[in-house]
N, C-alpha and C positions, 0 to 999 in steps of 0.2 A: 496482483494478478491471481494468486491462489484463491482469494475470496471470489473473484469472478468465475473461476473454474469450478469452485465448489457450488456456487449458485447455479451454474449451468447444469451441473449434474443433478442437483435437486429439482430443477425445472424439468429435465428429461425424465426423472423418476415419476414426477406428478403426471406428466403427459402420457407416459407409458402405462401407468396404473389406470388412467381413465379409459384406455383402449382395451384393457383386459376384461373378460366377461365373468370369470370365476373369482369368487371371494378369496379362495385359498391361494390362487395365483397372484392376486393383487397384494396380499399380505406378504407373500414370499418375495415378490419383486421389491417392495419397499424395504423389507428387512435386509435383503441382499445389498441394496444400494447403500444403506447405512453401514453395513459391515465392510463394504468395499472402500468407502471413504475413510473408515477407521484403519484400514490395512495398507493402502497405497496412497501415493501423492495425488492431490486433486487433478493435476494435469494428466496423469495416467488414467485415472478413473474417467475423466471426460473423453479421452481418446477411445476407450473400450466400451463405454456404457451402452452405446447403440448396438454393438455386435452382441453383447451379452443378452440384450433384451430379446433377441430372436428366439433363444431357447425358451424363455418364459411365454412368449407369444405362441410358439408351437405347442407347448405343453397345455396351455390354456385352451387352445382350440381342440386338442385331441382328447383331453381327459376331464371328466366332470369332477373327479376327486383323486387325490394322490394314490389311493389304494389300487387304482386301475393301472398304474404304471408298472407293467411287467418288464423284464429285461428285453424281450423281443419288441414290445411296443415302444420302449424307450429308444432302442437303436433305430427303429423305423422313423421315429419322430425327430431324433437328433441328426440323422444322416449317417448312420453306421458308426463304427468305432472311430473313423477319422473325424466325423462330426462331433462325436462326444469328446474327442481329444481337444478340438477347438473350443468347446464349451466347458473345459475342465474346471475353470474357476466357479462359474455359477452352479454347475452340477455338484462340485464338491461342497458348496455351501448348502444346497438343498439336502444333501445326504447328511451333512454334519448337524444341521438343525432338526433333522428328523421329518422334514416335510414329505420326502419321498422315500420308499424303501431303499436299502443299501445292498444291491446285489454285489457279490464279490467280483473281483477282476476276472477270475477263472470262469464264473458263470456268464459274464458278459462276453468273454472271448468265445466260449462254447456256443453261445446263442448266435454270435456273428458268423461263426463257421457254419452253423446249421443253415442260416439264411443263404450263405454262399453256395452251399451244396444244393439246396433247393433251386436256386437260380440257375445253376449249371444244368440241372436236369430239365427245367422248364425251357431253357434256351435251345435244347435239342429236340423238343417235342415234335413228333411227326416223322423223325428220322428212324431208320430201322434199328439203330443201336440204342435208342432211348430206353426201351424196356430192360436191356442188358445193364445199362448204367444204373437204373433204378434198383434192379436186383442186386447189383454189386454193392451199392450203398447200403441196402438192407443187410447184406452179408457182413459188411464192416461194422455196422451198428450192433449186430448180434454178437460179434466178437467182443466189442467194447462192453456190452451189457454183461457178458460172461465174466470178463475181467473185473468189472465193478462188483458183481455178486460175490467175488472171492476177495474183495478188499483192495484191489488194485485200482484205486481211483484218486482223484485230486492230484497232488504232487507226485504220487506213486503210479499214476496211470500208465499202462503199457499201450494204450491205444487212445491218443489224444485227438481232439476234434480237428485240429489243424492237420494232423497226419491223414485223417480220413479225407479232408479236402484236397490235400496234395495228391493222394493216391487216385482220387476220383478225377482230378484234373488231368493226370497222366493217362488214365484210362480213356477219358474223352478224346484226348489228342490222338491216341492210338487208333480209336474207332474212326476218327475223322480221316486218318491216314489210310485206313482200310477202305473207307468209302471212296476216297480219291483214286484208289487202285481198282475200283470196280466191284468190290465186295458188297454183297447185299444181305448177308447173314453171317453171324459170328462163327458158325461152323466152317466157313470157307477160309478162315484165317490160317496161315501156314507159317512155319519157321522163317521162310524167306521174308514174309511181311514183317515179322518181328525184327529180324536182322536189319532190314531197311529202316525201320522206325528208330532202332537204337543207333544206327549210323547217322541219321539226320538229327536225332535228339539224344546224344549220349548222357546229358545231364539228368535224364529221366529214368535211367537204368534202375536206380534204387526204388523209385516210386512205382514203376510198372511191375515189379516182381509180385506184389500182392495180387494184382489183376490177373497176371499169368497163372498164378496158383488157383485163383477163383475159376478161371476159364477151364483149366485142366480138370478140376474136381467137380464143377457144377454145371458146365455148359455142354458137355459131351462133344468135344471137338473130334474131327476126323484125324487130325495130327496133333500130338502134344507139343506145346510150346515150352521153351526154356531160355532163361537168361543166364549166360555163362558167367561164372564167378572168376575174376582175375585177382589173384593174390598179389598184394604189394607189401612185402614185409617191412620195407624201410622207405616210405614215401620221401621224395626229394624235398629238402628244406624243412623237414619236420622238427629238427633241433636247431636252436639258435647258434650261430657262430660264437666262439668264445669271446671275441671282441665286442659283439653286440650284447651278449649276456652281461659282461662286466660294465659296459656303458650304461645299460638300463639299471643295473643294480646300484651303480654310483649315483645316478640321478634320483632314483626312487628312495634311496636311504638318506638323502639330504635335501628334502623338498622345502620349497618356500611355503609360507602359510596358506597361500591361495592354491596350492597344488597338493595339499595333504590327502584329500579324498582320492584323487587319481593315483597318487603314489601308493597309498595303502592298498587299494584294490590290485594294483599291479604287483605288489609284493605278495599278496595272498595267492595270486596266480603263479608267480615265478618261484616262490620259495615253498609254498604249501600245496601245490598241485590242485588248486581250486578251479573249477570252471567259472565262467562269467555268471552263469545262472545261479550257482551256489553262493558266489561271493556277494552278489547284490541282495540275496535273501537272508543274510546273516542278521540275527535278531540281537538286540541289546542284551536280552536275557541269556544269550549264549556266552557272554563275557563274564569273567571274574578276575580278581586280583589275588596273587599269592602273597605270602608274608614278606617277600622281598620287593613287593611293589610291581612286579612284572605282571602284565595281563596274560590270562590264560583263556583258551577258547576250545570249544569242542567242534572241530571240523568233521570228525567221524565219531566212532564209539568211545574214544578215549580223549579226555581233556589234556591238551598239551600247552606248555608254556611257550609264548612267542619269543623269538630272538629279542634280546634287550633293545636293539636299535629299532626293531619293528614295534615293540611295546611302547617306546618313547614317542614314536610317530602316532600311534593309536591314541596315546594320552593327549597329545597336542590336538589331534583331530576332535576328540570328544569335547575338549574345552571350547571348540569353535563350531561344533556340529550345529547345523540349522536345517529347518525344513525348507524345501524349494517351492512347495505349492502355496499359493496365496491362501491365507486363512488357516493354513495347517500350523500345528504347534509341534516343535521338535520333541517336547516332553511327552506328547501323546502318540507320536509315531513310533511303532515298535521296532522298526528296522534300523540297523546301524547306518545305512545309507538311504536317507529319505529321497523319494522321487518327486516328480512334478504333479502327481495326483494325490489328493488328500488321503493320508494314511497309508500310502503305498510306498514300495521300494523303488530305487533307481532302476531304469530299464536296461536290459542287456544291450540295446541298440546304442545307448549313450556311451557305454563302456567300449563297445566295438569302434565307435567314432574316435575316442581318445587313442585307442591302440593303433588305429590306422594312421593317425597323425604321428605316432612314434614309429611307424613303419614296421609293425610287428602284428602277428595274429595270435589270438587266444590259444589256438591249438599248439602253436610253437611254445608258448609259455608253459602250458600244461605238460607237454612232452619233455621239455627241458627240465622242469621241476622233478619229474620222475627219474630222468637220467642222472641228475645231480644227486638225488636221494640214493640211487643205486650206487653211484661212485662213493658215497659216504657210508655205505654198508647196509642200507635197507634193501635186502635182496629177497625177502620172504613176502609173498603177496599179501598174506593176512596182516602183516605189520602195516603195509601201505593202506589197507582197507581200514584198519582201526585208527590210524593216525590222520589220514586225509579224507576219509569218507567216500573213497571211490569204490566201485564194485570189484569183486574178485575177478570177474572176466576181464575188466579193463586193466587191472594190475598185471594179470598173466599175459595179456596181449602186449602190453608195452615192455614187460621184461623179456619176452621172446624177441621183440624187435631190437632191444638194446644189447642183448648178449653177443650176437655176431659182431656188432660194432666194437664192443670192448675187446673181444678176442682179436680182432684185426689190429687194434691199437697196441695191444700187448706184444703181438708178433712183430709189429713194426719197430717197437722200442728194443726188442731183443736183437733184431737184425742190425739196428743202428749201433748197439753196444758192441 
């Protein structure tokens, strides 16, 4: 049966090559087919080969040579980031063999967000608020450019492209709400309009703040707008119950071989106050081993030794670590937790899915880790910053939240005595 499947794949490769117009696309298609047969079983290759061919056909029709494939053109041809995700295997091969340029994940993501922003403004063309949204987007892009010029870019960016998209989306919805209320120019917006909008869309309160500041400073309103800030010093459910904490710790410290990765990430969140984003981006080069054999890692500014049990789990995981992407090599992937795209790390969405199955949120693990550290004596913000890599503002914020809770517990124990 495998011979039949292999022959079928070879036949489809020949038929597909005959339909391609560009020489570079034909060579890439044939090379990809050979690599695919070398990596996966013939039955899987036969089931997927027609779907993978679509990417080569689209690239062949759109580009005379690979050098023309810019990030924006690639996304338009593949069907956006979702389309590129579906074509992850052939796209990974084309990048790995050097057939097409290799834009970074961040560059592709930024390009996709830029396209979304342009579409939002085009979709409201002709409406009275279209120029306002266009000026607002230019305002946000100017802020981002200013941050970039001062070194706040890449992973350190203080104004990411998806943030601009979210803010612009909230601004568009607010303007649509104004239009439905009979407003025909932005200067007619009143605090009552804003309050009604926040009542109907409370989830957009954070995203609309930037637009409100822009309107107050740049658009010369008759009445200033304001989004009220409501402090919540101790949000409900922010810390894990003790029984849940102990149950998770027990499960994650004694994982089966097929659960090593999930347990290790969970322990990084629960014991070392890592965010999902920081955990999945840990590099192999961040690890080292001390004379006692325990693994050490630099979460923050200072390298710390992992708990002996966590170190043992890390050792077991490294022995079994493998790449998830087809045609990716774990030895070439720089991340501790390889993802499903060539050379990339595991996605935060995948970790969020595992945590949801365990009925826990990443925010709870982070807060509980800091609470436990506080109980164990780490009460100086700069110590948390150096050990766990969190910001000073975050450390102070959580310590201010934790203090009243500890005071109440001490008072209750005193009364009970």
